[in-house]
N, C-alpha and C positions, 0 to 999 in steps of 0.2 A: 772290924780294924775300927779303929776310929784317929780320926788326923786331930791334931793342933792345931791346924791352921786353916783356914779354904783356900782353894785354889787362886781365888781373884786377890788373896792378899798379898800371894808371894811376890820378893820385890828382893830386888838384887843391887847390892849397892857397892861404889868405889870400883867397877868393871874397869874402867880408862884409867886409874891409877893402879891396879891391878896388873894391867897387861903392858903398862912403860916398860918395861924391865924387855919386853919381850919384841918392842918397836925395830922394824926393821925399816934401812933407810931407803927409797925411793928409787929405781933402777933409772939407769939415765934414758932419754928417751933413744930410740931404733930408726938410726937414719934409713932412707929408702936405699934399697939396693938392687940394683936392676941384675945380680946373680941370681936373686930370690925368683923375678920375675924370669928370667930365662929357665928357671929350674920347675915355676907354674906350668911355664910353656910346655915343657917334656912331659910332663903331667899329663898335661891335656889333650898331647898327641897319643899318650898311652890309654888315657879313656875313652878316646875316639875309637880305640881299634876296640875297643872291649865290649861296649854300652850298644845297644841295638839302633840302628841307623835312624836317620831322618828326625832325634830327640828336637826340643823345643828349643831355643836359645835360652832361656831364661832356667829350664832346668840345667843346661851345662852349665850356666855359671855360677848357679848356685852351687853344685855337684864340686866346681874348682873351688870356691871360696864362699865359704858361707856364710862368713860374719863380715864380709867386704863386698855389698855389691859392685863399686865400680873398679877394684880388682878386678873381678869375676868378667865384668864387660871389657875390662880393658884385654884380657885374656882370649877370650871370643875374636875381640876385633882384629889382633896378633893373629889369630889363623885365619882367620876372611883375607888380611893383607898377604899372609904369606901362601894364598892360593892354597891350602890344604883345605878348606870348607869352603862351602857358599851359604848364603842364607837365601830359602825359598821366598815367596812373596805370603807363605803362611807362619815365616817366624821361623821354620825347623832349619835345621844345623844340615847339610847332605854333604859326606866327602867327594872332596875333587880329586884326589889319588886316592890310591889302595896306601895304607898307614904301614909301618913295618912296625915288629913291636921295639924296636929299638930305636926307634927317633922318623926323624921326617925324610922317608928313604922315597 
């Protein structure tokens, strides 16, 4: 088969003009909602119920919030403040109390 043009010569023109009718207005910024943090805290308790014991803090933070390190750190700090887990000298999280599947028991 013979090609009429080389791949290097391929050029697309007027892409922005052709996509103009499909322009979507930007979504409004989401406000920080405490219910989202409470939901994430509940998920953290459930996660700690099922993962192996003594996981590194950083690993749990990444499980909880892989795209926002600060958010994961805040949730782990909340778990420590609620005395649900403790952090040992090696940075591993240890369950302080038996955790139930349905939440903080």
